[in-house]
Backbone as numpy.savetxt, mean C-alpha at the origin, in Angstrom:
# Nx Ny Nz CAx CAy CAz Cx Cy Cz
6.51 -44.40 -6.13 6.36 -44.01 -4.73 6.63 -42.51 -4.60
5.70 -41.73 -3.98 5.89 -40.29 -3.90 7.10 -39.94 -3.07
7.72 -38.79 -3.41 8.88 -38.31 -2.66 8.45 -37.73 -1.33
9.42 -37.35 -0.52 9.10 -36.80 0.78 8.38 -35.47 0.68
7.52 -35.18 1.65 6.81 -33.91 1.67 7.81 -32.79 1.94
7.57 -31.60 1.37 8.48 -30.49 1.63 8.38 -30.06 3.08
9.43 -29.45 3.62 9.35 -28.97 5.00 8.18 -28.02 5.18
7.65 -27.98 6.39 6.47 -27.16 6.63 6.71 -25.70 6.31
7.91 -25.17 6.57 8.18 -23.77 6.25 8.09 -23.53 4.75
8.54 -24.52 3.94 8.43 -24.40 2.49 6.97 -24.41 2.05
6.18 -25.26 2.68 4.76 -25.30 2.36 4.10 -23.98 2.71
4.43 -23.43 3.84 3.85 -22.15 4.26 4.20 -21.04 3.25
5.46 -20.98 2.86 5.88 -19.97 1.89 5.21 -20.18 0.54
5.06 -21.44 0.13 4.41 -21.72 -1.15 2.95 -21.28 -1.12
2.28 -21.50 0.01 0.89 -21.04 0.14 0.79 -19.52 0.10
1.71 -18.85 0.78 1.69 -17.39 0.77 1.94 -16.85 -0.63
2.90 -17.43 -1.34 3.21 -16.97 -2.70 2.02 -17.19 -3.64
1.42 -18.37 -3.55 0.29 -18.68 -4.43 -0.90 -17.79 -4.10
-1.17 -17.61 -2.81 -2.30 -16.76 -2.41 -2.09 -15.33 -2.87
-0.89 -14.82 -2.73 -0.61 -13.45 -3.16 -0.90 -13.27 -4.65
-0.41 -14.21 -5.46 -0.63 -14.12 -6.91 -2.11 -14.20 -7.25
-2.81 -15.16 -6.67 -4.21 -15.37 -7.03 -5.12 -14.30 -6.44
-4.83 -13.82 -5.24 -5.60 -12.71 -4.69 -5.46 -11.48 -5.58
-4.24 -11.22 -6.07 -4.01 -10.06 -6.94 -4.74 -10.22 -8.27
-4.75 -11.44 -8.83 -5.36 -11.68 -10.13 -6.89 -11.73 -10.06
-7.42 -12.39 -9.01 -8.86 -12.69 -8.98 -9.63 -11.93 -7.92
-8.94 -11.35 -6.95 -9.61 -10.71 -5.83 -9.67 -11.64 -4.63
-9.83 -11.05 -3.47 -9.81 -11.84 -2.24 -10.98 -12.81 -2.16
-12.13 -12.40 -2.64 -13.30 -13.28 -2.56 -13.26 -14.40 -3.60
-12.79 -14.06 -4.80 -12.89 -15.02 -5.90 -11.80 -16.07 -5.92
-10.67 -15.78 -5.31 -9.58 -16.77 -5.28 -9.90 -17.81 -4.21
-10.18 -19.03 -4.64 -10.61 -20.07 -3.71 -9.41 -20.74 -3.06
-9.64 -21.33 -1.89 -8.59 -22.10 -1.24 -8.17 -23.29 -2.09
-9.11 -23.86 -2.81 -8.77 -25.00 -3.66 -7.78 -24.57 -4.76
-8.03 -23.40 -5.36 -7.11 -22.91 -6.39 -5.74 -22.59 -5.78
-5.76 -21.99 -4.61 -4.49 -21.61 -3.96 -3.68 -22.85 -3.60
-4.33 -23.82 -2.98 -3.59 -25.03 -2.60 -3.14 -25.81 -3.82
-3.93 -25.79 -4.89 -3.52 -26.47 -6.11 -2.27 -25.85 -6.68
-2.20 -24.51 -6.72 -1.01 -23.85 -7.26 0.19 -24.05 -6.35
-0.06 -24.14 -5.04 1.04 -24.29 -4.08 1.51 -25.74 -3.95
0.75 -26.68 -4.52 1.09 -28.09 -4.35 0.87 -28.57 -2.92
-0.16 -28.00 -2.28 -0.46 -28.34 -0.88 -1.91 -28.81 -0.81
-2.39 -29.03 0.40 -3.78 -29.42 0.58 -4.47 -28.48 1.56
-5.79 -28.62 1.66 -6.57 -27.71 2.50 -6.15 -27.80 3.97
-5.74 -29.00 4.39 -5.32 -29.15 5.78 -4.10 -28.28 6.08
-3.26 -28.05 5.08 -2.07 -27.21 5.30 -2.46 -25.77 5.58
-3.53 -25.29 4.92 -4.00 -23.93 5.19 -4.46 -23.82 6.63
-5.25 -24.81 7.08 -5.73 -24.78 8.46 -4.57 -24.89 9.45
-3.59 -25.70 9.12 -2.45 -25.90 10.03 -1.65 -24.61 10.19
-1.35 -23.95 9.07 -0.47 -22.79 9.11 -1.20 -21.48 9.42
-2.46 -21.36 8.99 -3.14 -20.06 9.07 -4.49 -20.10 9.77
-5.05 -21.26 9.98 -6.31 -21.38 10.69 -7.55 -21.24 9.83
-7.50 -20.41 8.79 -8.66 -20.14 7.95 -8.20 -19.35 6.73
-9.13 -19.13 5.80 -8.79 -18.29 4.64 -8.48 -16.87 5.09
-9.25 -16.34 6.05 -8.96 -14.99 6.53 -7.59 -14.91 7.19
-7.23 -15.96 7.90 -5.89 -16.00 8.48 -4.80 -15.98 7.41
-5.07 -16.66 6.29 -4.13 -16.65 5.15 -4.07 -15.25 4.55
-5.21 -14.61 4.37 -5.24 -13.24 3.85 -4.38 -12.32 4.71
-4.57 -12.40 6.02 -3.84 -11.51 6.93 -2.34 -11.80 6.89
-1.97 -13.07 6.77 -0.55 -13.42 6.70 0.09 -12.90 5.42
-0.65 -12.95 4.30 -0.15 -12.43 3.03 0.15 -10.93 3.17
-0.78 -10.20 3.77 -0.58 -8.76 3.94 0.53 -8.47 4.94
0.53 -9.19 6.06 1.51 -8.91 7.11 2.94 -9.12 6.61
3.14 -10.15 5.80 4.48 -10.46 5.30 5.07 -9.28 4.52
4.24 -8.56 3.78 4.73 -7.45 2.97 4.59 -6.09 3.66
3.46 -5.91 4.38 3.18 -4.59 4.92 4.12 -4.19 6.04
4.55 -5.14 6.85 5.41 -4.78 7.96 6.72 -4.16 7.47
7.46 -4.78 6.54 8.67 -4.11 6.02 8.35 -2.87 5.19
7.23 -2.90 4.45 6.85 -1.74 3.64 6.60 -0.52 4.53
5.84 -0.72 5.60 5.54 0.40 6.49 6.77 0.87 7.26
7.66 -0.07 7.59 8.91 0.36 8.22 9.71 1.27 7.29
9.76 0.89 6.00 10.48 1.73 5.04 9.83 3.10 4.93
8.50 3.14 4.87 7.81 4.42 4.80 8.15 5.30 6.00
8.09 4.71 7.19 8.33 5.49 8.40 9.79 5.92 8.51
10.71 5.07 8.06 12.12 5.46 8.05 12.34 6.64 7.11
11.71 6.58 5.94 11.83 7.68 4.99 11.19 8.96 5.55
10.07 8.80 6.23 9.42 9.95 6.82 10.30 10.58 7.91
10.93 9.75 8.72 11.83 10.27 9.74 12.95 11.09 9.12
13.47 10.61 8.00 14.51 11.37 7.30 13.98 12.72 6.83
12.73 12.76 6.36 12.13 14.04 5.96 11.99 14.97 7.16
11.54 14.42 8.28 11.28 15.24 9.47 12.56 15.81 10.07
13.67 15.11 9.91 14.93 15.55 10.51 15.80 16.33 9.55
15.30 16.58 8.34 16.06 17.36 7.36 16.14 18.82 7.81
17.20 19.52 7.46 17.30 20.95 7.80 16.09 21.71 7.27
15.50 22.53 8.11 14.34 23.31 7.71 13.02 22.61 7.92
13.05 21.37 8.40 11.80 20.65 8.66 11.30 19.91 7.43
10.18 19.20 7.58 9.71 18.33 6.49 9.17 19.12 5.30
9.61 18.74 4.11 9.07 19.30 2.88 7.93 18.42 2.40
6.91 19.05 1.85 5.71 18.30 1.46 6.04 17.20 0.45
6.83 17.51 -0.56 7.13 16.49 -1.57 7.93 15.34 -0.99
8.80 15.63 -0.04 9.56 14.56 0.63 8.60 13.61 1.37
7.61 14.19 2.05 6.62 13.39 2.77 5.83 12.52 1.80
5.40 13.13 0.70 4.63 12.39 -0.30 5.44 11.23 -0.86
6.69 11.48 -1.20 7.54 10.42 -1.74 7.71 9.29 -0.72
7.86 9.64 0.53 8.01 8.61 1.56 6.79 7.70 1.61
5.63 8.24 1.28 4.38 7.46 1.30 4.21 6.60 0.06
4.42 7.17 -1.13 4.06 6.46 -2.36 5.19 5.66 -2.98
6.44 6.12 -2.81 7.53 5.48 -3.55 7.74 4.01 -3.19
7.69 3.61 -1.90 7.91 2.18 -1.61 6.91 1.27 -2.31
5.65 1.69 -2.39 4.64 0.85 -3.05 4.88 0.81 -4.55
5.11 1.97 -5.17 5.24 1.99 -6.63 6.53 1.33 -7.09
7.57 1.37 -6.28 8.79 0.65 -6.66 8.56 -0.86 -6.64
7.64 -1.31 -5.81 7.33 -2.73 -5.79 6.77 -3.22 -7.12
6.16 -2.31 -7.88 5.60 -2.70 -9.18 6.68 -3.24 -10.12
7.90 -2.75 -9.96 8.99 -3.22 -10.81 9.69 -4.45 -10.29
9.23 -4.98 -9.16 9.88 -6.14 -8.55 9.29 -7.42 -9.13
9.85 -7.89 -10.23 9.37 -9.12 -10.85 9.98 -10.35 -10.20
11.09 -10.15 -9.48 11.84 -11.29 -8.95 11.22 -11.84 -7.67
10.77 -10.95 -6.79 10.36 -11.38 -5.46 8.86 -11.21 -5.21
8.08 -11.07 -6.26 6.64 -11.02 -6.10 6.08 -9.68 -5.68
6.92 -8.64 -5.65 6.44 -7.34 -5.21 5.37 -6.76 -6.10
5.47 -6.97 -7.42 4.49 -6.42 -8.34 3.09 -6.96 -8.06
3.00 -8.26 -7.77 1.70 -8.86 -7.46 1.13 -8.25 -6.20
1.98 -8.03 -5.19 1.46 -7.48 -3.95 1.02 -6.04 -4.12
1.75 -5.25 -4.90 1.34 -3.87 -5.14 -0.04 -3.83 -5.78
-0.28 -4.74 -6.74 -1.62 -4.81 -7.35 -2.66 -5.27 -6.34
-2.26 -6.18 -5.46 -3.20 -6.67 -4.44 -3.60 -5.55 -3.49
-2.65 -4.74 -3.06 -2.97 -3.61 -2.19 -3.97 -2.69 -2.87
-3.71 -2.37 -4.13 -4.61 -1.49 -4.87 -6.01 -2.10 -4.98
-6.06 -3.38 -5.28 -7.36 -4.05 -5.43 -8.10 -4.11 -4.11
-7.40 -4.28 -3.02 -8.02 -4.44 -1.72 -8.67 -3.16 -1.23
-8.15 -2.02 -1.67 -8.78 -0.76 -1.30 -10.13 -0.59 -1.98
-10.30 -1.19 -3.15 -11.54 -1.01 -3.90 -12.59 -2.08 -3.61
-12.18 -3.23 -3.09 -13.16 -4.30 -2.86 -12.86 -5.09 -1.58
-12.70 -4.39 -0.45 -12.35 -5.13 0.77 -13.58 -5.74 1.43
-13.38 -6.85 2.12 -14.40 -7.38 3.01 -14.32 -6.61 4.32
-15.32 -6.79 5.19 -15.28 -6.11 6.49 -14.03 -6.50 7.27
-13.69 -7.79 7.22 -12.51 -8.25 7.97 -11.23 -7.64 7.41
-11.14 -7.59 6.08 -9.94 -7.03 5.46 -9.86 -5.54 5.70
-11.00 -4.85 5.67 -11.00 -3.41 5.95 -10.48 -3.14 7.36
-10.95 -3.92 8.32 -10.47 -3.72 9.69 -8.98 -4.04 9.79
-8.54 -5.08 9.11 -7.13 -5.44 9.14 -6.26 -4.34 8.53
-6.70 -3.78 7.41 -5.94 -2.71 6.77 -5.92 -1.45 7.63
-7.05 -1.14 8.27 -7.08 0.02 9.15 -6.07 -0.12 10.28
-6.00 -1.32 10.85 -5.03 -1.55 11.92 -3.61 -1.47 11.38
-3.37 -2.08 10.22 -2.02 -2.11 9.65 -1.50 -0.72 9.31
-2.41 0.17 8.88 -1.99 1.49 8.43 -2.17 2.58 9.49
-2.63 2.23 10.69 -2.93 3.23 11.70 -1.71 4.10 12.02
-0.59 3.47 12.32 0.60 4.25 12.67 1.07 5.09 11.50
1.01 4.52 10.29 1.42 5.26 9.10 0.55 6.50 8.92
-0.76 6.35 9.03 -1.66 7.50 8.86 -1.41 8.54 9.94
-1.25 8.11 11.18 -0.99 9.05 12.27 0.29 9.84 12.04
1.36 9.12 11.67 2.65 9.79 11.49 2.62 10.73 10.28
2.03 10.28 9.19 2.03 11.12 7.99 1.09 12.32 8.16
-0.03 12.14 8.83 -0.92 13.29 9.05 -0.25 14.32 9.94
0.49 13.87 10.96 1.20 14.81 11.82 2.28 15.56 11.04
3.01 14.84 10.18 4.07 15.47 9.40 3.51 16.49 8.42
2.41 16.14 7.75 1.80 17.08 6.82 1.21 18.27 7.56
0.67 18.03 8.76 0.17 19.14 9.56 1.27 20.11 9.95
2.45 19.56 10.25 3.59 20.42 10.56 4.05 21.20 9.34
4.10 20.53 8.19 4.56 21.18 6.96 3.54 22.19 6.43
2.25 21.98 6.73 1.17 22.82 6.20 0.27 23.27 7.35
0.79 24.07 8.27 0.04 24.40 9.49 -1.20 25.25 9.25
-1.32 25.85 8.05 -2.48 26.68 7.75 -3.71 25.86 7.37
-3.54 24.56 7.11 -4.68 23.75 6.66 -5.48 23.22 7.84
-6.81 23.19 7.72 -7.61 22.51 8.73 -7.25 21.03 8.81
-7.40 20.47 9.98 -7.00 19.08 10.19 -7.78 18.12 9.28
-9.08 18.41 9.10 -9.87 17.51 8.25 -9.41 17.58 6.79
-8.92 18.75 6.36 -8.39 18.87 5.00 -7.17 17.99 4.82
-6.28 17.98 5.82 -5.11 17.12 5.76 -5.52 15.66 5.62
-6.51 15.23 6.40 -6.93 13.83 6.33 -7.60 13.52 4.99
-8.41 14.44 4.47 -9.00 14.21 3.15 -7.90 14.02 2.11
-6.88 14.83 2.19 -5.83 14.77 1.17 -4.97 13.52 1.31
-4.80 13.02 2.53 -4.15 11.71 2.69 -5.01 10.63 2.04
-6.31 10.72 2.23 -7.24 9.77 1.61 -7.12 9.83 0.08
-7.08 11.03 -0.48 -6.94 11.16 -1.93 -5.58 10.66 -2.41
-4.54 10.91 -1.61 -3.20 10.43 -1.97 -3.17 8.91 -2.04
-3.78 8.25 -1.04 -3.82 6.79 -1.06 -4.59 6.29 -2.27
-5.68 6.98 -2.63 -6.46 6.58 -3.79 -5.70 6.73 -5.09
-4.97 7.84 -5.24 -4.18 8.04 -6.46 -3.08 7.00 -6.57
-2.45 6.68 -5.43 -1.40 5.66 -5.43 -1.98 4.30 -5.82
-3.13 3.96 -5.23 -3.75 2.66 -5.51 -4.17 2.57 -6.97
-4.75 3.63 -7.51 -5.15 3.63 -8.91 -3.94 3.46 -9.82
-2.86 4.16 -9.50 -1.65 4.06 -10.31 -1.09 2.64 -10.27
-1.10 2.03 -9.08 -0.60 0.66 -8.95 -1.47 -0.33 -9.71
-2.79 -0.13 -9.66 -3.71 -1.10 -10.27 -3.86 -0.91 -11.78
-3.78 0.33 -12.25 -4.14 0.62 -13.64 -3.04 1.33 -14.41
-1.79 1.10 -14.03 -0.69 1.71 -14.76 -0.68 1.37 -16.23
-1.08 0.14 -16.55 -1.10 -0.26 -17.97 -2.10 0.55 -18.76
-3.14 1.05 -18.10 -4.13 1.88 -18.79 -3.47 3.18 -19.27
-2.59 3.75 -18.44 -1.89 4.97 -18.84 -1.05 4.72 -20.10
-0.44 3.55 -20.17 0.35 3.19 -21.34 -0.52 3.19 -22.60
-1.70 2.58 -22.48 -2.59 2.48 -23.64 -3.18 3.84 -24.02
-3.66 4.58 -23.02 -4.33 5.85 -23.30 -3.37 6.92 -23.81
-2.10 6.81 -23.46 -1.11 7.80 -23.93 -0.41 7.34 -25.20
-0.89 6.24 -25.80 -0.25 5.67 -26.99 1.24 5.40 -26.76
1.54 4.87 -25.58 2.90 4.48 -25.26 3.76 5.55 -24.65
3.23 6.76 -24.51 4.03 7.86 -23.97 4.33 7.68 -22.48
3.36 7.20 -21.72 3.51 7.02 -20.27 3.76 5.54 -19.99
4.97 5.22 -19.62 5.37 3.83 -19.45 5.40 3.46 -17.97
4.48 2.61 -17.49 4.47 2.24 -16.07 5.69 1.43 -15.65
6.45 0.92 -16.62 7.69 0.22 -16.28 8.77 1.18 -15.79
8.64 2.44 -16.14 9.58 3.46 -15.68 9.10 3.96 -14.32
9.37 3.18 -13.27 8.79 3.48 -11.97 9.30 4.81 -11.41
10.55 5.18 -11.68 11.07 6.43 -11.12 10.38 7.64 -11.75
10.14 7.60 -13.05 9.41 8.71 -13.69 7.97 8.75 -13.16
7.36 7.60 -13.00 5.99 7.53 -12.47 5.94 8.14 -11.06
6.92 7.82 -10.22 6.97 8.37 -8.86 7.16 9.88 -8.92
8.07 10.35 -9.79 8.31 11.79 -9.92 7.02 12.53 -10.30
6.31 11.99 -11.29 5.09 12.65 -11.75 4.02 12.65 -10.66
3.83 11.50 -10.01 2.79 11.41 -8.98 3.14 12.27 -7.78
4.41 12.27 -7.37 4.82 13.05 -6.21 4.63 14.55 -6.46
4.99 15.02 -7.65 4.80 16.44 -7.96 3.32 16.81 -7.96
2.50 15.94 -8.53 1.05 16.18 -8.58 0.46 16.22 -7.18
0.81 15.24 -6.36 0.24 15.16 -5.02 0.75 16.27 -4.11
2.03 16.62 -4.24 2.56 17.70 -3.40 1.84 19.01 -3.69
1.56 19.27 -4.96 0.81 20.49 -5.31 -0.59 20.45 -4.73
-1.22 19.28 -4.77 -2.56 19.15 -4.19 -2.56 19.36 -2.69
-1.59 18.78 -2.01 -1.51 18.97 -0.56 -1.30 20.43 -0.19
-0.50 21.13 -0.98 -0.14 22.51 -0.64 -1.20 23.53 -1.06
-2.20 23.10 -1.81 -3.24 24.03 -2.26 -4.00 24.59 -1.07
-4.54 25.81 -1.20 -5.34 26.36 -0.09 -6.55 25.47 0.21
-7.03 25.56 1.43 -8.26 24.85 1.78 -9.41 25.40 0.95
-10.43 24.58 0.68 -11.57 25.07 -0.12 -12.18 26.33 0.49
-12.67 27.23 -0.37 -13.31 28.45 0.11 -14.45 28.11 1.05
-14.53 28.86 2.11 -15.61 28.61 3.07 -15.32 27.51 4.06
-14.13 26.88 3.94 -13.78 25.82 4.88 -13.59 26.39 6.27
-13.87 25.60 7.30 -13.76 26.10 8.67 -12.33 26.42 9.04
-12.14 27.46 9.82 -10.82 27.80 10.32 -10.46 26.85 11.45
-9.21 26.45 11.49 -8.74 25.58 12.55 -7.41 26.09 13.05
-7.09 25.86 14.32 -5.79 26.27 14.81 -4.68 25.46 14.16
-3.44 25.93 14.33 -2.28 25.22 13.81 -2.24 23.80 14.32
-1.67 22.89 13.49 -1.52 21.49 13.91 -0.42 21.32 14.94
0.45 22.30 15.05 1.60 22.13 15.93 1.14 21.91 17.36
1.55 20.80 17.91 1.21 20.49 19.29 -0.16 19.90 19.48
-0.94 19.73 18.39 -2.27 19.13 18.53 -2.17 17.67 18.91
-3.03 17.20 19.82 -3.06 15.75 20.10 -3.64 15.02 18.92
-3.18 13.81 18.67 -3.72 12.98 17.60 -4.78 12.08 18.16
């Protein structure tokens, strides 16, 4: 005779954990609900009950991690903005990339899988996931673009946004393909050393942000006081 069913909250968490792992391994499109429910020890009706649809499950997987992740980013950014002398570019960069890259070393609570999922989702999002990510990151992009504009008032506004775009891409590539660096460097660059990885990426990105705008780029007024 089968034992009692697990509490609904346990089933919901099991579905989120399984979906996170399989989405990271196979991609959002390729990880089927059948595979997810099989790994979670649940059934398809449980997905509909807790999330309404596969897209609802996708959004719940992201929301569970992104809300605390973005809070940490914004808290770190606030610390940069209130530091004596105003925000330093490398401090801003670290506030953006370090929370994600530190998740790569989180083997205990599933953070590594989610960091890979974030990276994968930037390269192969569906229309629904793209809209969801845009909404999730809107405040982060607004706050970080304003901070970088304050730190680098000589740059045109579009240059700041391009460089935020490049920063997100470098972070996502590092999260998704860190093992490639290990292989290509013959073991010299170890992605398990997350603090060294953050140091190297932050120094690289800070230099890129601080570089002059491309020759011939349009002149723009200072970012200070500009509406977003």
